[in-house]
C-alpha positions, 0 to 999 in steps of 0.5 A, spaced: 304 888 300 298 890 303 293 884 303 285 886 302 282 879 303 280 873 299 274 877 295 279 884 293 281 884 286 288 885 286 294 886 281 295 878 280 295 876 273 293 868 276 287 872 280 284 875 274 284 869 270 281 866 277 276 871 276 275 870 269 274 863 269 268 863 274 264 868 271 265 865 264 264 858 267 257 860 270 255 865 264 257 859 259 254 853 263 247 857 264 247 859 256 248 852 255 242 850 259 238 855 256 240 853 249 239 846 250 232 846 254 230 852 249 231 847 243 228 841 247 222 845 248 221 847 241 222 840 239 216 837 243 219 834 248 218 835 256 223 836 261 223 830 266 226 832 274 227 827 278 221 823 275 217 829 275 215 832 268 216 839 267 213 842 262 214 849 259 218 855 260 219 853 267 223 847 265 227 851 260 229 855 267 229 850 272 235 846 267 238 854 266 239 854 273 241 847 274 246 848 269 248 855 272 249 852 279 254 847 276 258 852 272 259 856 278 262 850 282 266 848 276 268 855 276 269 855 283 274 850 283 278 852 278 279 859 281 281 856 287 286 852 283 288 860 279 288 863 287 293 857 289 298 858 284 298 866 285 299 864 292 305 860 291 307 864 286 307 871 290 315 873 292 315 875 300 
């Protein structure tokens, strides 16, 4: 079996699951951040980042970006777990 690199899509179902988890964690956390921040903005609250008030849509996008990055990190951990399972289950 030819190895194509760490980012290559291969036939292993564990690797496919890892990519799906990474994608959906990133998108899901970013969507959650947008929804929560937009609802907070619509209710009249001010978003605070390290004690600095960020008003309006800029605050919404900052929360969306922060949760998107957090979701990517969370998904990356699970991606690595699924990749380790895929490597352990390969037959040589």
